[in-house]
N, C-alpha and C positions, 0 to 999 in steps of 0.2 A: 362522862366517865361513870356517873351514878346510874345512868340508863343502861350502860353496857354491863355493869355488875348485876343489875337487876335482871337483865335478859339472861345473863350467864347462870344465875341461880335458878331462874325459871326453867331454863333448858335442863338443868340438873334435876330439878324436881320432876320434870316431865319424864326424864330418862328413868328416874327411880320408879315413878309410877308405872311406866311402861314395863320395867323389869318386874315389878310386883305383879302386874297383870299377866306377864309372860309366865311367871312361876305359877300363877293361879290357874292359867289356861294352857297348859302344854299341848293338848291335842290340837288346838287352833294353830299354834306355831308350826307344828308338823305339817298340817294341811297347807299352810302358807308356803312352807319350804317345798312341798311337792308341786304346788302350783307354780312356784318360781322356776323349778327345774323343767317343768313342761313348757313354760313360756320360753325358757332359754333354748330348748330343743326346737321349738317352732321358729324362733328367730334365726337360729343357725340354718335350719332348712330353707328359710326364706332367702338367706344370704347365698346359699349354694345355688339357688336358681338364678333368674335374671330379673331382679327386682327393679322397678322403676325408680325414678328420682324421689317421688313422694314417699315411697316405702323406705328407701334408704334414709331420707331425712327423719322419718318417724323413728327408725331403729337407732339413728345416731343420737337421738334425744332420749328415747325411752327404752333403749336396749337393756337387757337383763344384766349384762356384764360389761366391764370396761372394754374388753376385747371386741365384743360385738359392736359397741358404739364406735370404737376406733375404726374397725373394719368397714362399717357402714359409712362413716364419715370420709374415709379414704377413697371410697368409690363415687362420691358425689362429684358431679361435673357441672351441674346447673348453678349459675351464679345466684339466682333467687333462692334456691334451696340452700345453698351454702350460707347466704346471709341470714336466712331464717334460723338455721341450726346454730350459727355463731351467736345470734341474738339470744337464743334460749339456753345455750351452753355456757354463756358468760357467767362466771361466778359459781357455776354448778359443776362443770366437768372441764377441768383444765386441759386434759389431753385432747378431747374432741374440739375444744375451742381453738387450741393451737393448730390442730390439723386443718380445720376448715379455714382458719385465718391464713395459713400458708397457702392453701389451695386458692383462696380468693386473691392472694397476692400474686400467685403464679398466673392467674387469669388476667389480672391487671397488667402484669409485665408482658404477657403475650399480646394483650390488646395494644399496649404501648409499642411493642415491636411491630405489630401489624400496621399501626398508624404511621410509624416511622418508615416502614417499607412503602406504604401507600404514598407518603409524602415524597419519598425518594423517586418513586415511579413517576409521579406527577411532575417533579422537578426535571427529571431526565427528558420527559416528553416535551416540556416547555423549552428546555435548552436545545433539543433537537430542532424544534420549530424555529427558534431564534437563529440557530445555525443555518437553517435552510434559507432564512430571509436576510442573513447578515451580508453586508458588503465588505466585511473584513476578510481578506483572503490570506492574511498572514497566518502560517501554521494551520491552514484550514484542514488539511488531511489528518494532522496529528490530533486536532481537537475532535474531529469526527471519530477517529479510532478510539479515543478516550471515552466518548459517549457510548460507543458500541460495546466497549469492554465493560463499562459499569452496568450497561443494560443487561448483559449476559448474566450478571450476578443476581439481578432481581427479576429477570424475565419469568421464572417459574411462578412467581407470586402475582403477576399482572393478569388482568382480565383480557379476554380476546379483543375487546374494543380498544383497550390501552395498547396492547401489542400492535394492533392494526394502525393506530395513530402514530406510534413510534416508527414503525416500519415505513409508513408513508413519508414521514419527515426525513428519515434516513435516505429513502429513495430520492427525494428532492435534493438532499445534500450531495448524494453521489452524482446526480445529474449536474449539479453546480460544480462539483469537483472535476467531472469530465470536461465541462466547459472551460474551467481554469486551465486544465492540462492542455486542451486544444488550443487555447489562446497562447500558452507558453510555446507549444510546438510551432504555431504560426509565426510567433515572434522569432523563434530560433531559426525557422526556415528563411524568414526574411533577412535575418542577420547573415545567414550563410549566403543567401543570394547577393546581398550587398557586398560581402567579401569577394564573391566570384566576380561581380561587376568591377570592383576595384582592381582585382588582379588582371582581369581582361584589359581594362584601360591602361594599366601599367605595362603589360606585355606589348600592347599595340604601340604605346608611346615609345617604349624602349626599342622595338623593332624598327619603327620609322626613323628614330634617331640613328640607329646603326646603318640603315639604308642611306641616310644623308651623308654618312661618313664613308660609304662604300667607294673603293678605288675605281676609277673609270675603266681600268684595264680588265677588270673581272666582272662577270655577271653573277648575281646570286642564283641559287638553285630554285628553279620554277616549282619543282615538286614540293620543296620545303615550304615555300611561301604560300602555295595553293593549299597545302595541308593546314598551315597555320591559319589562313583565312577561314577555311571551313570549320575548323574546330572552334575558333573564337566566335564565329557567327552562331554556332549551335550552343556554345557556352553562354553567350549573351542572351540568346532566346530563352534558355532554361532559367537564367538568373533574373529575367524580367517577367516570368510567367506568374500570373495571379498576384502581382504586387505592384505597388506604385513606385515609379522611377522618377527621380528629379529631372526636370526638363533640361537643366544644364548638363547633368550627367548623360542623358540620352543624346544630347546634341554633341557632346565631346566624343561619345562612341561613334555616332554616325559620321562625324568629321574624320576621325582616325581611320575607320573602316573604309570610308570613301577613298582616302589617300592610299591605303593598302591595296584596295581593289584596282585603282588606277595604275599603281605601280606593277601589280601582278599582270594586269591586262597588257601593259606595255612590254613587259618581259616576254609574255606569251607571243605577242606579235613579232618581236625581234627573233625569237626562236623559229617561228613559222616562216619568216622572210629572210632567213640567213643567206640563202642562195642569191636572192635579189640584192641584198645588201653587199654581198661579196662582188657581185657583178658590177654594181654601181661604183664600188671602191676601186675595182680594176679599171673601169672606164675613166675614173678620175685620175688614177695613176698614169694611165696611158696618155692622157692629154690634159693639159692644164685648163683648157677651155672645152668642157664637155658639150655634147649636143643638146639641143632643146628637148629632145625626146627623153634623154637621161635626166634632165633637170625636172621635167614634169613628173616623170616616174618617181624621182626623189621626193618631190613635194607631196605626191599622193601617199607615199610610204610614211613620210613624217606625220601626216594627218592621221593615217591609220594607226600608227604606233601610239601617237598622242602621249609622248613622254611627259610625266607630271612635273610641274615646276617645283623648284626647291630641291631637287635631287640631282646629283652629278650625272650628266649624260654619259652613257658608256662610250668608250673609245671606238667601238665598232660602228656607232652611229655617226661619228664625226664626219666621215666622207659624205654620207647621205645629207647631213645637215648643210655641209658646204655646197653640195650640188643644189639643194633646195633654196639656197640663198640667192641674192641678186647676182647677175653676171658682172664679173669684175671689168672695169674700164681702165684702160691704161692711162695713168695720170702722169703728167710731166714731172720728172724728178725735181725735187727741191733740194736746195743746198743743205737744209737742216736734216734731211733724211739720209744723207750720204754716210754719216757716222753710224747710223742704225743699220744700213745695208751692209757696211763693213763688219759690224758685230754679228749680224745674221750669217754672213758668209763664213766668218770664223767658226761659229757654232756648227754650221753645216759641214765644214772641214773636219771638225771633231767627230760628228756623227758618222760621216762617210768612213773615217778611219776605223771606228768601232765596228761598223757594218762589215768592212773588209775582213777584220779579225774574226768576227762571228761566222762569216761564210767559210773562212779557212778552217775553223774549228767544227764545221758541219752542224752548227746550232741553228736548226730551222726556226724554232719559235722565237728566239731572241733576234734572229736575222729579220724575220717578218716585222717585228716591232720596231727595230732600228730602221728598216726601210721606210716604214710609214712615217716615222719621225723625220727622217731625212727628206722624204717627199714633201712633208708639210713645210719644212724649213726652206726647201728649194722653191716652193710656190710663193713664199713670202719675198723672195728676191726679185729685183727688177731684171730686165733683160740683160743689162750690161754686167751685173754682178753674177747672174745665174748662168750665163753662157759657158763659162769655163767648167762648170760642173755637169753640163747636160750629157756629154758623152759618158762620163763616169757613172752617172745615175742610170743610164740605159744599160750599161754593161753590168752593173750590180744587180739590176732587176732581172736580167737574163740569167745571171748566176744563181739568183734565188729560185727562179723557176726550175733550173736544172736540179738544184738541191731538193726542191719539192718533188720533182719527178723521181729522183733517186730514192727518196724516202717513201714514195708511193709503193715501191716494190716491197717495202717492209710492212706497210699498212694493209696491203691487199689480203693477206691471210685473216687479219682481224675483220676486214670488211666482209669477207666470205662467211666468217663465223656469225657476223651480225645478220647476214642474209638467211642463214640457216635458223638462227634464233627467231627471226621474224616469221619465217615459214612455219616453224613449229608453233609459234604463238597463234598463227592464223587458224590452226586446227584445234585449239584448246577452247572448251566451253567455260570461259571465265566471266565473272560479273563485269558488265559493260564499262563502268567507270574505272575499275582496276585494270581492265584490258587496255583501255584507251591510255591510261597513265603509263603502262608498260610500253606501249607503242611509242609514246613520246620519249621515254627514256632511251629506247634503242635508236630512235632518230637523232637524239642529241649525241649519243655516242658516235653515230655515223658522221655527224657534223664536226665533232671534236677531232675526228681523224683527218679532217680537212677535205672531205669529199673524195671523189674518185674520177680519174680521167678515163676510166674504162666505162663507156656508156652502157655496155651489156650488163656489167655488174651493177651499175646504178639502176638500170631498168628492172633487174631481178629484185633488188631491194625495194624499189617503189611498188612493184606489182605485189610483193608479199605484204607490204604495209597496207595497200588498198584492200587486199583480201582480209587481212586481220581486222581492219577498221569497219568492214562492211556490217557485221552484226551490231556494232555500236551506233550505227546511223539511226536505226529504228528507235533505240533507247533515247538518244539525244533529240530525235525528232519529237518523241512523246514528251520529253522534258521541256522541249520548246513549247509544245501545246499546253503543258501545265503552266508554264510561265505566262502564256497568253491568257489562260483561264484565270490565273491569279491576278493578272493585270485588270481583267474585266471585273473581278470581284472588288478590287480596290476602287475602280471607277464607280461601281455601284455603291460602295460605302461612302464615297464622296458625295454622290447624288443624294443619298438618304440624309447625310449630315446637313447638307445645304437646305434640303426641304425642312428639316427640323428647325434649323436656325431661322429660316424665313418665317416660320409660323409660330415661333415660340413667343409667349407672353411672359416676359421676365418679372412682371409685377405679381403674377399669381401662378408661378410655375412650381411644379413638384421638384425641389432641388435634389432630392435623393435619386429620383428617376433621371434627372438630367446628368447627375454624376455617373449613374449606371450606364447611360448612353455613351458618355465620354470614355468610360473604362472599356465597355464592350467594343466600341469602335477601334480603340487601340489594340485590343486583343485580336479582333478579327483581321485588322490590318497586318499584324505580325503573322497571323496564321496563313494569310494569302502570300506565301513565299515558297519557292523563289520566283523572281520576276526578272525580266530583261532590264538591265540597268538603264540603258538609254531610253527605253520606252517609259520607264518608271519616273524619270526626272520630273516631267510636268505634273504627273498624277501625285507624286510625293509633295511637290510644292503646293498643289491645290489642297491636299489633305492637311499639310502643316498650317496653311492659312485658315482653314475651317476649324481646326483644333484651337488655334489662337482665339478665334471669335467665340468659341464655346467656353474656353478656359477663362476668358476675361470676366464674365459675370459669375462664373463658379468661384474664381479666386476672390472676387469681391464679397460674395456671400460667405465664403469660408472665413475670411478675415473678420467679417462682422460677427460670426458665430464664435470665432476664437476670442474676440473681445468680450463677448458675453460669458464665455467660460472662464476667462481671466478674472472677471468680476466675481464669479462664484468662488474661484480659488482665493481671491483676496478676502472674501467674506469668511471662508472656511478658516483661513489663517487667523483672522480676528477672533474666531470662536475657540481657538485652542486655549485661551486664558479666560474665556467668558464664564461668568457665574450668574445663576446657579448652573451646575453641570447638566441637569436634566433638560433645562431650556436649551443649552448648547447642543446636546444630542438631538433634540427635536428639530432644531434649526438645521443641523447637519443633514438629517434625513430629508428634510424639505429641499435642501440644496442638491442632494443626490437625485431627487425627483426632477428638479429643474434642469440638472445636467442632462438627464436622459431626453428631455423634451427639446434640447437644442439640436439644430440640424447639422448639415455637413461641415466638415473641417478638414484641413490638411492632416494627413496621417501623422507625420512627424511632429507637427506642432501639437496636435491633439494628444499624442503620446506624452509629450513633456507636460502639458497642462494636467492630464489625468494623473500622472505620477505625483505632481505637486498637490493636486486635490486629494488624492488618496493618502498622501503623507499627512496632510492636515487632519483628515478624518480619523486616521489611525491614532494620531496624538489625542484627539478628543475622546475617542472610545477607550484609549489606553488609560486616561484618567478615571473612567468608570471602572475599568478592571482593577486599577490600583485601589480605588475606594472599596470595591468589593473584597479585595484581598485583605485590606486593613480591617474591614468589618469582620471578615471571616476569622482573622487572627485574634481580633479582640474578643469575638464570641467564643473562640476556642479557649483563650486564656480565662475568660469569665466562667465558662463551663467547668474548667479544671478547678477554679477557686470555689465554684458552687458545689462541686462534688463532695467536698469535705463537709460543708454545712448540711447537705442532703443526707450523707451517711450518718451524721450525728442525729438528725431529725428522725431518720428511719428507726433508730434504736429506741425512740421514745414512744410511749403510749399513754393511755388514760391513767395507768397506775403510777406514772412518774409524778414527781412533785410539781406543784403549780409554778414556782419560780423557774424551774428548768424548762417547762413547757413554754412559758412566756418568753424566756430568753431565746429559745430556738425559734419560736414564731416571729420574734422581732428580727432575728437574723434572716429568716426567709423573706420577710417584708423588705429588708434592705436589698435583697437580690433582685427585686423587681426593677430597680433603677439601673441594674447592670445590663450590659449588652449580651444577652444570652441567646442561644439557638432556640428554635421553636420547641424541640424535644425537651430541652432543659427547662424552658419556661413552663411547659405542661407539668413536668415532674415537680417543680417548685410549687405550682398551683395546687397539685394534688396533695402534697405534703402540708401545705398551709391549711387546706380544708380538713385534712386528717387531724392536725394538731388543734385546729379550732374546735373540732368536734370533741377531741379529748379534753380540752379545757372546759368546754360546755358540760361534758359528762361529769367532770370533777366538781364544777359549781353546782350541778344538779344534785350530785350525791351529798355535797355539803348542805344544800338547802333542805333536801329530804331528811337528812339526819337532824337538822335543827327543827324542822317541822315535827318530826316524830317526838322529839324531846318536849316540844310545846304541847303536843297532843296528850302525852302521858302526864305532863305537869298539870294540864287543865283538868284531867280526870281525877288527879289526886287532890284537886281543890285549890291549887295554887292560883292566886290572883296576880298574874304577871302581865297585866295589860301593858305596862310600861315597856316590857321586853318585846312586845309584838311589833312587826314592821309598821311603819307609819301609814302605808297605803292600804293596810288590811281593812280598816273600817270602811273605806270607800269601796274596796273590793267585795266586802260582804254585805254591802248595803243593798239587799234584795228585798222588795216588799213581800215576796213569797218565801218566807223563811222555811227551811226544810227541817223536818224532824231529824233527830240524830240517826235513827235507823235508816231513813231514806238517804241521808247524807252519806252514810257509810256504804250503802248499796251502790250509790252513784260512784263513789270512789273505787269500789271493786270493779265496776264496769269499766272505768277509765284505766284501771291497772290491769285489766284482762285476766282477773282471777275469779274463781267461783265464789258464790255466796252460799250460806247454809240452806238446807232444804226448806226450812221454815220461811225463808225470805224469797224463795224462788218465784212465787206468784207476784209478789211486790216488784221484784226485779224485772219480770217480764213486762209489767205495766210501765215501769220507768223507761225500759228500752223502747217500747212503743211510743211513749211520750217524746223521747229524744229523737226518734225518727221523724215524728211529726214536726218537731221543732227544727229539723234539718241538721241534726247532730248524729253522728254514728261512727262507724269504723273507719270512715274516710278522713277523720280528724287528723291534723298534723300533730307531731309530737309536741311542738311548742304550744299548740292549743290545748293539748291534753294536760301539759304541765300547768298552764294558766288556769284551766278549769279545776285541776286538782288543788291548786293554791287557793282558789276561791272557796272550795269545800273545806280546806283546813282552816282558812280564815273564819269561815262561818262557824266551824266547830269551836275554835278557840275564843270566839267572841260571844258564844252562847252563855247564858247565866249558868252558874255552877250547879244550880238545882236540876237542870236538865241533863247534866252529864254525870251520871253515877254508874254507868255500866262499863266496867273494865274490859269486858269482852268486845264491846263495840270499838273501844279505843284501840285494842289489839288488832281488830280487823282493819281499821283505818290505816294503822301503821303498816300492816302487811300489804295493803293496796299501794301505799307509798313505796314500800320496798320493791314491789313488782314493777313500778314505774322506773325505778333505777335500773333494774335488770334489762328492761326494754331498751 
């Protein structure tokens, strides 16, 4: 306080003296005022131009007016220039100081923002690369879109290299996304194919069951069955294209389709041989014991028709079947058969009565059926029981023929219409298969009318049928050639398969290539269609046997590989709770690599194993995501809590009291243990450095103030050695004791202020000496303070007789004050 009062009175004396001088020399003051005005005009003109940063810094410090200094300070953009101006304006020009301080803060904020943007860009590129390598396909597209959306916000700030890196990663991600979509499409297609195969098998099974329940009296529509067969064959072919079909499923289809084809073929032969069947039935009706020629013809017809077992034989084939059977031999009547013969005779009596009633009612169709039934019952009777019915049966057969002839007059117009339709069809350019189908329909209608006794009308219909079918012959001939070519292809496939199997070394074979051969053989076999069914039987059997030989080692290898993948799945499941998590993730990635290295497996089993493996991996990496989310939320909460402390710290500077600064600094140090984001950590660190410097500045000012007091007290002659710091004697223990003047000059050099003209020569010598000693302008501020402290210690420890110059003491204190300003 005493030093402050002394300084105050001294400044007043100086002011009074200056006032006196001003009064005494008014012309000099006017000259100074004119010089000041000229200087102001020159500085304003300099500002109106385009001054560089050095000029603006000089004007901000030495501007003639506050407006000039503020204007120059506001135009500064260089950080070094701003720091220089802030250092020199501190304590001298509050307006300039605040302006450059705010400008520096803006620069720091901009730098922080740029660093944050750079960090965000780096993070996005890293996340994009991770996404491109990730095996996690869950919400893959959504995560990629999120990355692209965030990138669009920071893309203008990215370098071309960063943009290129991100785009390359996104390109890889999109390729991966396309692969995922393709896999999903393949999976969907395979599911659709599986559904089609199941529906085909169900339809075939249902159709065959219905055919087994078909009434013998009616024949199913050949056109419907043929259409069903072709559509289901094409449907199965499409449903098995480019996919793996279970062997049992394929076998079920082939079995069902074989039964259907056999049934359709039998129906087709029945329709084609209707006239022969009718003739044989008539021969059987005319005589109980037909000729050997008729029997041989019946046997040949039965073999040609080849009616499939397990299906009810049509009633129209029953006479042919009986003719094809063994010739009946008359066996002696047995007593036990007498009752049976009587029962049959009674049934025949009933049937004959019903037949007579139907003939009287002119019911031709019912009469034909009843006559067949009666004839079958008549044949079952022995000679004694059948003789009474023989005349009646011949009479009823004649009546039926008369009724048939009579109804022939009614059917003749319809048969003429059929002839006209067939003749019209013969002239039409229709697709061969459709034309052949229509020919069959017209022929069936002709047969349904019961034929014709008019041979001319029949010849007309047959001639028209032959002309209509003539264009179809070439087509079916070519189709027959195609079947032969396909048969030869299948034979070649069998030969190639057999050659491969005979030369295969299963101990060192390429299993993927072998599986490809198996798949290709099946595909080419299906493509070699249609073929003649009978010719294909042996080739098909040979192909099936070769496939079994190839599938056996393939299945063994697949099961071995499936066991290896099952082990990987078990290991992955064990890792879902493994700690530490990073080790679990590393092991999971290694398992993924091992998975890819495993060879062939069955598709369905591999799909199940892959789903189990992916589920385990998803659980492992979900733990990582959960931890990341927890850390992110914790960092977010910590950032929000730290924001309050940072706001309070930003409001402080070196002018704040030391307890407040210490408290704020302690709070910032406590934040170091918190889970903060990188940006918040950097802000906390910057604020700590700033507060640390503010506290250091406060301590320096306090030390300088104390040193100044000791310097004045020492000049005033006060012997206060006990008040001096304990380390000062050691600090001032220099064998080369400096003279007071040299000591002060060195202090002025350290403080960066000028020395009187009279000491300039000595100052220059000292500066040269300092340079030679390796000391100079490059000294750190801490070294300057310590060097200054040594000078003050040397000053205060000098004998009082050497310190009598008050001006030297004032110069030393001014040098100390300049150190505080710095």
